[in-house]
N, C-alpha and C positions, 0 to 999 in steps of 0.2 A: 761293390766297394771300389773306391778310386784311391790310388796311391799318388801322393804329391811329394815332390822333392824340390826344395828350395836351394838356390845358390846365389852367390854374388855379394854376400855380406862382407864386412871387413872394417878396418879402421881408416878413418878419413878426417882431415882437418875441417874445421868449420868453414863453410862456403864451398866446400867440395861437392862432388857428385858420386853416386853409386847407382848401378842398375841391378835390381834383383830379378831373378827368374824363378819360375815355378813350373816344373814339367809334370804333367798329369798322365796317368795310365788310363786305359779304357777307351771306350768308343762314345762316351756321352759328353765329352768336354765341350763340344760346340754348342750344346743346348743348355749348358749349366751357367748360372751366375757365379762369378768368381770374386773373391774378396782378398784384400790384404789387411791383416790386423797387426798390432804391435803391443808388446808388453814390456814396460820399463820396470826396473827393480822396485818392489813394494808398491806397485800400482796395478790397477785392473787392466785387463786386456781391452784395447780400444780398436774400433774399426777405423781404418785409414782411408781405404778406397774400395770402390765397387765397380765392376764392369758387367753389364748384362750380356746375354748371348748375342744380342744385336750390336753391341759395342757402345751402348750408352754408359756414361760414367758419372760417378758422384764421389765427393771427397769430404773428409773432415775439414772443418774450418782451419785447423792448425797447419794443414799442408796444402791448402788451395793455392794455386799459382806456382808451387814449387815441385810437387809430385805429379807424375802422369802414369796412369794405369793403362795398359794396352794388352791385346791378346792376339795370338797367331793360332787360329784353329787348325791350320795345316800341320803345325808342330805341337799341338796340344800344350801350348805354353802361354802363361800369363806373365807379364812383366810389370815392374814398378820402377820407373825412372825417378830418381830422387836428386834434385838439384838444390843449391843454396842450403846445404845441410847445416843444422844447428845442433849444439850439444843436447838440447831437449829432444832431439830425434833419436837419441841413443836408446836402443831397445832390442829385444828379440822380435824379428818380423816373421809372421806366419801367413802362409797361404791357406785359403779355405775355399772349399767347393760346396755349394749349397745343396745340390741335388741329393747327394748321399751324406751330407754333413761331414765331409772328410777334412782332416787337417794335415799339414806338413809338419816336419820336425822342428822347423824354425831356423832362422839364420841371424846371427848377431851382427848388429850395426852399431858401431861406436864412433861418435863424432867428438873430436877433441877441440878444445877452445884455444 
């Protein structure tokens, strides 16, 4: 099992930026695909960004060009850089590790208009 701890959420004005971090325990981080999901109130959880073990990335259409996922295998950490934030980005953001299907506890991002 892998433990995931997110940080970096908060309140920001529209147009602003935040960087989320997700620190993983264990020794399998470097070989695992990592995701960021988000869930807004009364909406289903949606996939935001994916990064493979080799660093290939993919994004939801709604965040392309604004969000960047990256990873530092030496630090067992995955990041989500969020720029040009919009009120529609308001949600709880979750880190997910695919090898063991592990989830973090989530971090709240609130974007005010």
